[in-house]
PDB file with one MODEL, atoms N, CA, C and O in Angstrom:
MODEL        1
ATOM      1  N   MET A   1     320.446 107.358 265.662  1.00  0.00           N
ATOM      2  CA  MET A   1     320.365 106.499 266.816  1.00  0.00           C
ATOM      3  C   MET A   1     320.567 105.050 266.366  1.00  0.00           C
ATOM      4  O   MET A   1     319.888 104.599 265.444  1.00  0.00           O
ATOM      5  N   PRO A   2     321.462 104.331 266.982  1.00  0.00           N
ATOM      6  CA  PRO A   2     321.738 102.957 266.569  1.00  0.00           C
ATOM      7  C   PRO A   2     320.552 102.027 266.862  1.00  0.00           C
ATOM      8  O   PRO A   2     319.744 102.267 267.759  1.00  0.00           O
ATOM      9  N   VAL A   3     320.492 100.972 266.075  1.00  0.00           N
ATOM     10  CA  VAL A   3     319.444  99.971 266.236  1.00  0.00           C
ATOM     11  C   VAL A   3     319.801  99.072 267.412  1.00  0.00           C
ATOM     12  O   VAL A   3     320.934  98.604 267.520  1.00  0.00           O
ATOM     13  N   SER A   4     318.841  98.832 268.287  1.00  0.00           N
ATOM     14  CA  SER A   4     319.100  97.999 269.463  1.00  0.00           C
ATOM     15  C   SER A   4     319.169  96.521 269.067  1.00  0.00           C
ATOM     16  O   SER A   4     318.708  96.129 267.996  1.00  0.00           O
ATOM     17  N   ASP A   5     319.748  95.724 269.944  1.00  0.00           N
ATOM     18  CA  ASP A   5     319.833  94.276 269.704  1.00  0.00           C
ATOM     19  C   ASP A   5     318.440  93.666 269.582  1.00  0.00           C
ATOM     20  O   ASP A   5     318.227  92.770 268.765  1.00  0.00           O
ATOM     21  N   ALA A   6     317.498  94.138 270.377  1.00  0.00           N
ATOM     22  CA  ALA A   6     316.128  93.619 270.317  1.00  0.00           C
ATOM     23  C   ALA A   6     315.489  93.936 268.962  1.00  0.00           C
ATOM     24  O   ALA A   6     314.777  93.106 268.398  1.00  0.00           O
ATOM     25  N   GLN A   7     315.748  95.141 268.442  1.00  0.00           N
ATOM     26  CA  GLN A   7     315.208  95.505 267.138  1.00  0.00           C
ATOM     27  C   GLN A   7     315.830  94.648 266.036  1.00  0.00           C
ATOM     28  O   GLN A   7     315.138  94.225 265.109  1.00  0.00           O
ATOM     29  N   LYS A   8     317.117  94.396 266.137  1.00  0.00           N
ATOM     30  CA  LYS A   8     317.790  93.545 265.158  1.00  0.00           C
ATOM     31  C   LYS A   8     317.217  92.137 265.179  1.00  0.00           C
ATOM     32  O   LYS A   8     316.964  91.550 264.127  1.00  0.00           O
ATOM     33  N   ARG A   9     317.009  91.591 266.378  1.00  0.00           N
ATOM     34  CA  ARG A   9     316.439  90.242 266.490  1.00  0.00           C
ATOM     35  C   ARG A   9     315.032  90.196 265.900  1.00  0.00           C
ATOM     36  O   ARG A   9     314.685  89.246 265.198  1.00  0.00           O
ATOM     37  N   ALA A  10     314.229  91.207 266.178  1.00  0.00           N
ATOM     38  CA  ALA A  10     312.861  91.250 265.667  1.00  0.00           C
ATOM     39  C   ALA A  10     312.866  91.345 264.140  1.00  0.00           C
ATOM     40  O   ALA A  10     312.098  90.653 263.472  1.00  0.00           O
ATOM     41  N   ARG A  11     313.728  92.199 263.592  1.00  0.00           N
ATOM     42  CA  ARG A  11     313.812  92.341 262.137  1.00  0.00           C
ATOM     43  C   ARG A  11     314.284  91.036 261.495  1.00  0.00           C
ATOM     44  O   ARG A  11     313.726  90.596 260.490  1.00  0.00           O
ATOM     45  N   ASN A  12     315.308  90.426 262.076  1.00  0.00           N
ATOM     46  CA  ASN A  12     315.826  89.175 261.527  1.00  0.00           C
ATOM     47  C   ASN A  12     314.785  88.065 261.581  1.00  0.00           C
ATOM     48  O   ASN A  12     314.688  87.266 260.650  1.00  0.00           O
ATOM     49  N   LYS A  13     314.014  88.005 262.646  1.00  0.00           N
ATOM     50  CA  LYS A  13     312.957  86.995 262.763  1.00  0.00           C
ATOM     51  C   LYS A  13     311.895  87.223 261.691  1.00  0.00           C
ATOM     52  O   LYS A  13     311.463  86.280 261.029  1.00  0.00           O
ATOM     53  N   TYR A  14     311.478  88.473 261.521  1.00  0.00           N
ATOM     54  CA  TYR A  14     310.477  88.803 260.498  1.00  0.00           C
ATOM     55  C   TYR A  14     311.011  88.456 259.101  1.00  0.00           C
ATOM     56  O   TYR A  14     310.315  87.825 258.306  1.00  0.00           O
ATOM     57  N   ASP A  15     312.238  88.867 258.814  1.00  0.00           N
ATOM     58  CA  ASP A  15     312.828  88.592 257.510  1.00  0.00           C
ATOM     59  C   ASP A  15     312.909  87.093 257.240  1.00  0.00           C
ATOM     60  O   ASP A  15     312.626  86.651 256.127  1.00  0.00           O
ATOM     61  N   ALA A  16     313.290  86.312 258.238  1.00  0.00           N
ATOM     62  CA  ALA A  16     313.405  84.865 258.063  1.00  0.00           C
ATOM     63  C   ALA A  16     312.054  84.230 257.741  1.00  0.00           C
ATOM     64  O   ALA A  16     311.991  83.239 257.013  1.00  0.00           O
ATOM     65  N   GLN A  17     310.988  84.791 258.275  1.00  0.00           N
ATOM     66  CA  GLN A  17     309.655  84.243 258.041  1.00  0.00           C
ATOM     67  C   GLN A  17     309.040  84.703 256.719  1.00  0.00           C
ATOM     68  O   GLN A  17     308.188  84.006 256.167  1.00  0.00           O
ATOM     69  N   HIS A  18     309.454  85.857 256.202  1.00  0.00           N
ATOM     70  CA  HIS A  18     308.754  86.457 255.071  1.00  0.00           C
ATOM     71  C   HIS A  18     309.587  86.654 253.806  1.00  0.00           C
ATOM     72  O   HIS A  18     309.037  87.012 252.764  1.00  0.00           O
ATOM     73  N   TYR A  19     310.877  86.433 253.872  1.00  0.00           N
ATOM     74  CA  TYR A  19     311.726  86.677 252.715  1.00  0.00           C
ATOM     75  C   TYR A  19     312.574  85.451 252.400  1.00  0.00           C
ATOM     76  O   TYR A  19     312.797  84.588 253.250  1.00  0.00           O
ATOM     77  N   THR A  20     313.038  85.399 251.156  1.00  0.00           N
ATOM     78  CA  THR A  20     313.990  84.385 250.743  1.00  0.00           C
ATOM     79  C   THR A  20     315.000  85.053 249.817  1.00  0.00           C
ATOM     80  O   THR A  20     314.753  86.151 249.318  1.00  0.00           O
ATOM     81  N   VAL A  21     316.110  84.412 249.588  1.00  0.00           N
ATOM     82  CA  VAL A  21     317.126  84.939 248.694  1.00  0.00           C
ATOM     83  C   VAL A  21     317.080  84.135 247.409  1.00  0.00           C
ATOM     84  O   VAL A  21     317.127  82.905 247.428  1.00  0.00           O
ATOM     85  N   THR A  22     316.989  84.835 246.305  1.00  0.00           N
ATOM     86  CA  THR A  22     317.030  84.212 244.991  1.00  0.00           C
ATOM     87  C   THR A  22     318.247  84.772 244.282  1.00  0.00           C
ATOM     88  O   THR A  22     318.456  85.985 244.287  1.00  0.00           O
ATOM     89  N   GLY A  23     319.043  83.928 243.680  1.00  0.00           N
ATOM     90  CA  GLY A  23     320.258  84.429 243.064  1.00  0.00           C
ATOM     91  C   GLY A  23     320.683  83.615 241.869  1.00  0.00           C
ATOM     92  O   GLY A  23     320.047  82.628 241.499  1.00  0.00           O
ATOM     93  N   CYS A  24     321.759  84.046 241.281  1.00  0.00           N
ATOM     94  CA  CYS A  24     322.351  83.328 240.162  1.00  0.00           C
ATOM     95  C   CYS A  24     323.859  83.543 240.201  1.00  0.00           C
ATOM     96  O   CYS A  24     324.343  84.509 240.790  1.00  0.00           O
ATOM     97  N   LYS A  25     324.574  82.659 239.585  1.00  0.00           N
ATOM     98  CA  LYS A  25     326.016  82.786 239.530  1.00  0.00           C
ATOM     99  C   LYS A  25     326.390  83.622 238.314  1.00  0.00           C
ATOM    100  O   LYS A  25     325.924  83.377 237.201  1.00  0.00           O
ATOM    101  N   ILE A  26     327.240  84.614 238.551  1.00  0.00           N
ATOM    102  CA  ILE A  26     327.789  85.409 237.459  1.00  0.00           C
ATOM    103  C   ILE A  26     329.268  85.630 237.756  1.00  0.00           C
ATOM    104  O   ILE A  26     329.705  85.548 238.904  1.00  0.00           O
ATOM    105  N   ARG A  27     330.009  85.906 236.728  1.00  0.00           N
ATOM    106  CA  ARG A  27     331.446  86.125 236.899  1.00  0.00           C
ATOM    107  C   ARG A  27     331.688  87.352 237.771  1.00  0.00           C
ATOM    108  O   ARG A  27     330.940  88.328 237.720  1.00  0.00           O
ATOM    109  N   LYS A  28     332.742  87.282 238.567  1.00  0.00           N
ATOM    110  CA  LYS A  28     333.060  88.362 239.493  1.00  0.00           C
ATOM    111  C   LYS A  28     333.238  89.692 238.773  1.00  0.00           C
ATOM    112  O   LYS A  28     332.789  90.731 239.257  1.00  0.00           O
ATOM    113  N   GLU A  29     333.887  89.660 237.625  1.00  0.00           N
ATOM    114  CA  GLU A  29     334.119  90.897 236.876  1.00  0.00           C
ATOM    115  C   GLU A  29     332.789  91.528 236.455  1.00  0.00           C
ATOM    116  O   GLU A  29     332.628  92.748 236.506  1.00  0.00           O
ATOM    117  N   TYR A  30     331.844  90.689 236.040  1.00  0.00           N
ATOM    118  CA  TYR A  30     330.529  91.175 235.617  1.00  0.00           C
ATOM    119  C   TYR A  30     329.779  91.757 236.808  1.00  0.00           C
ATOM    120  O   TYR A  30     329.136  92.800 236.691  1.00  0.00           O
ATOM    121  N   ALA A  31     329.859  91.087 237.951  1.00  0.00           N
ATOM    122  CA  ALA A  31     329.194  91.564 239.159  1.00  0.00           C
ATOM    123  C   ALA A  31     329.765  92.907 239.594  1.00  0.00           C
ATOM    124  O   ALA A  31     329.020  93.799 239.998  1.00  0.00           O
ATOM    125  N   GLU A  32     331.064  93.050 239.514  1.00  0.00           N
ATOM    126  CA  GLU A  32     331.702  94.316 239.883  1.00  0.00           C
ATOM    127  C   GLU A  32     331.265  95.433 238.941  1.00  0.00           C
ATOM    128  O   GLU A  32     330.986  96.549 239.380  1.00  0.00           O
ATOM    129  N   ALA A  33     331.206  95.130 237.644  1.00  0.00           N
ATOM    130  CA  ALA A  33     330.764  96.128 236.668  1.00  0.00           C
ATOM    131  C   ALA A  33     329.298  96.489 236.903  1.00  0.00           C
ATOM    132  O   ALA A  33     328.914  97.652 236.771  1.00  0.00           O
ATOM    133  N   PHE A  34     328.490  95.506 237.246  1.00  0.00           N
ATOM    134  CA  PHE A  34     327.070  95.741 237.519  1.00  0.00           C
ATOM    135  C   PHE A  34     326.900  96.646 238.736  1.00  0.00           C
ATOM    136  O   PHE A  34     326.126  97.603 238.702  1.00  0.00           O
ATOM    137  N   ARG A  35     327.623  96.341 239.804  1.00  0.00           N
ATOM    138  CA  ARG A  35     327.545  97.177 241.015  1.00  0.00           C
ATOM    139  C   ARG A  35     327.989  98.602 240.719  1.00  0.00           C
ATOM    140  O   ARG A  35     327.370  99.560 241.182  1.00  0.00           O
ATOM    141  N   ALA A  36     329.068  98.740 239.945  1.00  0.00           N
ATOM    142  CA  ALA A  36     329.563 100.073 239.594  1.00  0.00           C
ATOM    143  C   ALA A  36     328.533 100.836 238.765  1.00  0.00           C
ATOM    144  O   ALA A  36     328.326 102.032 238.972  1.00  0.00           O
ATOM    145  N   ARG A  37     327.894 100.144 237.833  1.00  0.00           N
ATOM    146  CA  ARG A  37     326.875 100.796 236.999  1.00  0.00           C
ATOM    147  C   ARG A  37     325.676 101.200 237.832  1.00  0.00           C
ATOM    148  O   ARG A  37     325.110 102.273 237.623  1.00  0.00           O
ATOM    149  N   CYS A  38     325.283 100.364 238.765  1.00  0.00           N
ATOM    150  CA  CYS A  38     324.173 100.708 239.660  1.00  0.00           C
ATOM    151  C   CYS A  38     324.512 101.967 240.453  1.00  0.00           C
ATOM    152  O   CYS A  38     323.688 102.871 240.584  1.00  0.00           O
ATOM    153  N   GLU A  39     325.730 102.012 240.977  1.00  0.00           N
ATOM    154  CA  GLU A  39     326.158 103.178 241.747  1.00  0.00           C
ATOM    155  C   GLU A  39     326.171 104.426 240.864  1.00  0.00           C
ATOM    156  O   GLU A  39     325.767 105.507 241.294  1.00  0.00           O
ATOM    157  N   GLN A  40     326.638 104.263 239.632  1.00  0.00           N
ATOM    158  CA  GLN A  40     326.697 105.376 238.686  1.00  0.00           C
ATOM    159  C   GLN A  40     325.301 105.955 238.443  1.00  0.00           C
ATOM    160  O   GLN A  40     325.151 107.165 238.273  1.00  0.00           O
ATOM    161  N   TYR A  41     324.283 105.093 238.428  1.00  0.00           N
ATOM    162  CA  TYR A  41     322.910 105.534 238.180  1.00  0.00           C
ATOM    163  C   TYR A  41     322.113 105.679 239.470  1.00  0.00           C
ATOM    164  O   TYR A  41     320.884 105.728 239.442  1.00  0.00           O
ATOM    165  N   ASP A  42     322.813 105.748 240.601  1.00  0.00           N
ATOM    166  CA  ASP A  42     322.218 106.004 241.911  1.00  0.00           C
ATOM    167  C   ASP A  42     321.088 105.030 242.245  1.00  0.00           C
ATOM    168  O   ASP A  42     320.002 105.433 242.661  1.00  0.00           O
ATOM    169  N   THR A  43     321.367 103.747 242.055  1.00  0.00           N
ATOM    170  CA  THR A  43     320.416 102.699 242.416  1.00  0.00           C
ATOM    171  C   THR A  43     321.195 101.561 243.060  1.00  0.00           C
ATOM    172  O   THR A  43     322.409 101.653 243.240  1.00  0.00           O
ATOM    173  N   THR A  44     320.500 100.504 243.400  1.00  0.00           N
ATOM    174  CA  THR A  44     321.152  99.346 244.009  1.00  0.00           C
ATOM    175  C   THR A  44     320.929  98.119 243.136  1.00  0.00           C
ATOM    176  O   THR A  44     319.969  98.072 242.368  1.00  0.00           O
ATOM    177  N   PRO A  45     321.806  97.126 243.247  1.00  0.00           N
ATOM    178  CA  PRO A  45     321.582  95.889 242.497  1.00  0.00           C
ATOM    179  C   PRO A  45     320.226  95.263 242.836  1.00  0.00           C
ATOM    180  O   PRO A  45     319.538  94.755 241.950  1.00  0.00           O
ATOM    181  N   GLY A  46     319.846  95.298 244.098  1.00  0.00           N
ATOM    182  CA  GLY A  46     318.556  94.732 244.494  1.00  0.00           C
ATOM    183  C   GLY A  46     317.392  95.424 243.823  1.00  0.00           C
ATOM    184  O   GLY A  46     316.438  94.767 243.407  1.00  0.00           O
ATOM    185  N   ALA A  47     317.453  96.744 243.709  1.00  0.00           N
ATOM    186  CA  ALA A  47     316.367  97.491 243.068  1.00  0.00           C
ATOM    187  C   ALA A  47     316.276  97.152 241.581  1.00  0.00           C
ATOM    188  O   ALA A  47     315.179  97.020 241.036  1.00  0.00           O
ATOM    189  N   VAL A  48     317.422  97.013 240.931  1.00  0.00           N
ATOM    190  CA  VAL A  48     317.433  96.668 239.500  1.00  0.00           C
ATOM    191  C   VAL A  48     316.870  95.267 239.291  1.00  0.00           C
ATOM    192  O   VAL A  48     316.048  95.048 238.402  1.00  0.00           O
ATOM    193  N   LEU A  49     317.319  94.314 240.118  1.00  0.00           N
ATOM    194  CA  LEU A  49     316.839  92.941 239.975  1.00  0.00           C
ATOM    195  C   LEU A  49     315.352  92.838 240.290  1.00  0.00           C
ATOM    196  O   LEU A  49     314.618  92.122 239.609  1.00  0.00           O
ATOM    197  N   ARG A  50     314.910  93.548 241.317  1.00  0.00           N
ATOM    198  CA  ARG A  50     313.487  93.527 241.666  1.00  0.00           C
ATOM    199  C   ARG A  50     312.640  94.079 240.519  1.00  0.00           C
ATOM    200  O   ARG A  50     311.580  93.530 240.216  1.00  0.00           O
ATOM    201  N   ALA A  51     313.096  95.163 239.876  1.00  0.00           N
ATOM    202  CA  ALA A  51     312.374  95.732 238.735  1.00  0.00           C
ATOM    203  C   ALA A  51     312.314  94.734 237.581  1.00  0.00           C
ATOM    204  O   ALA A  51     311.290  94.620 236.907  1.00  0.00           O
ATOM    205  N   ALA A  52     313.407  94.016 237.354  1.00  0.00           N
ATOM    206  CA  ALA A  52     313.427  93.008 236.287  1.00  0.00           C
ATOM    207  C   ALA A  52     312.471  91.855 236.612  1.00  0.00           C
ATOM    208  O   ALA A  52     311.765  91.367 235.731  1.00  0.00           O
ATOM    209  N   LEU A  53     312.449  91.428 237.861  1.00  0.00           N
ATOM    210  CA  LEU A  53     311.533  90.365 238.283  1.00  0.00           C
ATOM    211  C   LEU A  53     310.081  90.824 238.133  1.00  0.00           C
ATOM    212  O   LEU A  53     309.240  90.072 237.641  1.00  0.00           O
ATOM    213  N   ASP A  54     309.788  92.050 238.553  1.00  0.00           N
ATOM    214  CA  ASP A  54     308.430  92.584 238.433  1.00  0.00           C
ATOM    215  C   ASP A  54     307.996  92.648 236.968  1.00  0.00           C
ATOM    216  O   ASP A  54     306.868  92.284 236.636  1.00  0.00           O
ATOM    217  N   ALA A  55     308.892  93.109 236.096  1.00  0.00           N
ATOM    218  CA  ALA A  55     308.573  93.202 234.667  1.00  0.00           C
ATOM    219  C   ALA A  55     308.298  91.814 234.086  1.00  0.00           C
ATOM    220  O   ALA A  55     307.362  91.641 233.306  1.00  0.00           O
ATOM    221  N   PHE A  56     309.108  90.835 234.462  1.00  0.00           N
ATOM    222  CA  PHE A  56     308.905  89.473 233.973  1.00  0.00           C
ATOM    223  C   PHE A  56     307.559  88.924 234.433  1.00  0.00           C
ATOM    224  O   PHE A  56     306.804  88.364 233.639  1.00  0.00           O
ATOM    225  N   MET A  57     307.266  89.089 235.715  1.00  0.00           N
ATOM    226  CA  MET A  57     306.010  88.568 236.253  1.00  0.00           C
ATOM    227  C   MET A  57     304.803  89.237 235.598  1.00  0.00           C
ATOM    228  O   MET A  57     303.766  88.605 235.398  1.00  0.00           O
ATOM    229  N   GLU A  58     304.948  90.514 235.268  1.00  0.00           N
ATOM    230  CA  GLU A  58     303.852  91.251 234.636  1.00  0.00           C
ATOM    231  C   GLU A  58     303.627  90.798 233.194  1.00  0.00           C
ATOM    232  O   GLU A  58     302.483  90.708 232.748  1.00  0.00           O
ATOM    233  N   THR A  59     304.691  90.517 232.472  1.00  0.00           N
ATOM    234  CA  THR A  59     304.568  90.149 231.066  1.00  0.00           C
ATOM    235  C   THR A  59     304.383  88.651 230.849  1.00  0.00           C
ATOM    236  O   THR A  59     304.089  88.225 229.732  1.00  0.00           O
ATOM    237  N   HIS A  60     304.547  87.852 231.888  1.00  0.00           N
ATOM    238  CA  HIS A  60     304.384  86.401 231.791  1.00  0.00           C
ATOM    239  C   HIS A  60     303.411  85.937 232.870  1.00  0.00           C
ATOM    240  O   HIS A  60     303.833  85.414 233.902  1.00  0.00           O
ATOM    241  N   PRO A  61     302.115  86.125 232.641  1.00  0.00           N
ATOM    242  CA  PRO A  61     301.142  85.754 233.677  1.00  0.00           C
ATOM    243  C   PRO A  61     301.130  84.251 233.925  1.00  0.00           C
ATOM    244  O   PRO A  61     301.475  83.450 233.056  1.00  0.00           O
ATOM    245  N   ALA A  62     300.726  83.902 235.123  1.00  0.00           N
ATOM    246  CA  ALA A  62     300.610  82.484 235.479  1.00  0.00           C
ATOM    247  C   ALA A  62     299.501  81.857 234.650  1.00  0.00           C
ATOM    248  O   ALA A  62     298.482  82.500 234.397  1.00  0.00           O
ATOM    249  N   PRO A  63     299.680  80.620 234.225  1.00  0.00           N
ATOM    250  CA  PRO A  63     298.628  79.952 233.457  1.00  0.00           C
ATOM    251  C   PRO A  63     297.383  79.748 234.321  1.00  0.00           C
ATOM    252  O   PRO A  63     297.474  79.532 235.529  1.00  0.00           O
ATOM    253  N   ASP A  64     296.239  79.820 233.682  1.00  0.00           N
ATOM    254  CA  ASP A  64     294.963  79.613 234.360  1.00  0.00           C
ATOM    255  C   ASP A  64     294.789  78.113 234.594  1.00  0.00           C
ATOM    256  O   ASP A  64     294.720  77.355 233.627  1.00  0.00           O
ATOM    257  N   PRO A  65     294.717  77.663 235.850  1.00  0.00           N
ATOM    258  CA  PRO A  65     294.611  76.221 236.122  1.00  0.00           C
ATOM    259  C   PRO A  65     293.296  75.621 235.622  1.00  0.00           C
ATOM    260  O   PRO A  65     293.199  74.403 235.477  1.00  0.00           O
ATOM    261  N   THR A  66     292.290  76.446 235.358  1.00  0.00           N
ATOM    262  CA  THR A  66     291.023  75.925 234.863  1.00  0.00           C
ATOM    263  C   THR A  66     290.967  75.861 233.350  1.00  0.00           C
ATOM    264  O   THR A  66     289.989  75.366 232.788  1.00  0.00           O
ATOM    265  N   ASP A  67     292.010  76.358 232.674  1.00  0.00           N
ATOM    266  CA  ASP A  67     292.049  76.375 231.205  1.00  0.00           C
ATOM    267  C   ASP A  67     292.579  75.031 230.711  1.00  0.00           C
ATOM    268  O   ASP A  67     293.743  74.698 230.933  1.00  0.00           O
ATOM    269  N   ASP A  68     291.725  74.266 230.043  1.00  0.00           N
ATOM    270  CA  ASP A  68     292.106  72.938 229.525  1.00  0.00           C
ATOM    271  C   ASP A  68     292.677  73.004 228.115  1.00  0.00           C
ATOM    272  O   ASP A  68     293.038  71.965 227.564  1.00  0.00           O
ATOM    273  N   SER A  69     292.773  74.190 227.509  1.00  0.00           N
ATOM    274  CA  SER A  69     293.211  74.292 226.134  1.00  0.00           C
ATOM    275  C   SER A  69     294.685  73.907 225.974  1.00  0.00           C
ATOM    276  O   SER A  69     295.112  73.598 224.862  1.00  0.00           O
ATOM    277  N   THR A  70     295.457  73.918 227.036  1.00  0.00           N
ATOM    278  CA  THR A  70     296.866  73.550 226.934  1.00  0.00           C
ATOM    279  C   THR A  70     297.092  72.077 227.254  1.00  0.00           C
ATOM    280  O   THR A  70     298.224  71.595 227.208  1.00  0.00           O
ATOM    281  N   SER A  71     296.047  71.382 227.568  1.00  0.00           N
ATOM    282  CA  SER A  71     296.155  69.971 227.923  1.00  0.00           C
ATOM    283  C   SER A  71     296.481  69.153 226.684  1.00  0.00           C
ATOM    284  O   SER A  71     295.974  69.441 225.600  1.00  0.00           O
ATOM    285  N   THR A  72     297.327  68.132 226.835  1.00  0.00           N
ATOM    286  CA  THR A  72     297.702  67.271 225.724  1.00  0.00           C
ATOM    287  C   THR A  72     296.722  66.127 225.551  1.00  0.00           C
ATOM    288  O   THR A  72     296.753  65.424 224.541  1.00  0.00           O
ATOM    289  N   GLY A  73     295.852  65.937 226.536  1.00  0.00           N
ATOM    290  CA  GLY A  73     294.894  64.861 226.457  1.00  0.00           C
ATOM    291  C   GLY A  73     295.442  63.547 226.978  1.00  0.00           C
ATOM    292  O   GLY A  73     294.685  62.592 227.152  1.00  0.00           O
ATOM    293  N   ALA A  74     296.737  63.479 227.230  1.00  0.00           N
ATOM    294  CA  ALA A  74     297.326  62.248 227.746  1.00  0.00           C
ATOM    295  C   ALA A  74     297.061  62.148 229.237  1.00  0.00           C
ATOM    296  O   ALA A  74     297.047  63.166 229.929  1.00  0.00           O
ATOM    297  N   PRO A  75     296.852  60.943 229.745  1.00  0.00           N
ATOM    298  CA  PRO A  75     296.601  60.770 231.174  1.00  0.00           C
ATOM    299  C   PRO A  75     297.805  61.074 232.021  1.00  0.00           C
ATOM    300  O   PRO A  75     297.740  60.971 233.246  1.00  0.00           O
TER     301      PRO A  75
ENDMDL
END
């Protein structure tokens, strides 16, 4: 069953409020090879990038704002 115009508007409104696009520039040939590899392994570029972002965030925790040990002492 096709998505109605009202459903599309509601989804687009929600997405605009809760999501953002993060990207980087890569050569077209590399992007094409990446998409092909994703398809070969039955995944999507978004899923691969999201997994990489999750792994980075997990292995690089945010600094503790109450920890003064990294302070240089300069005003």
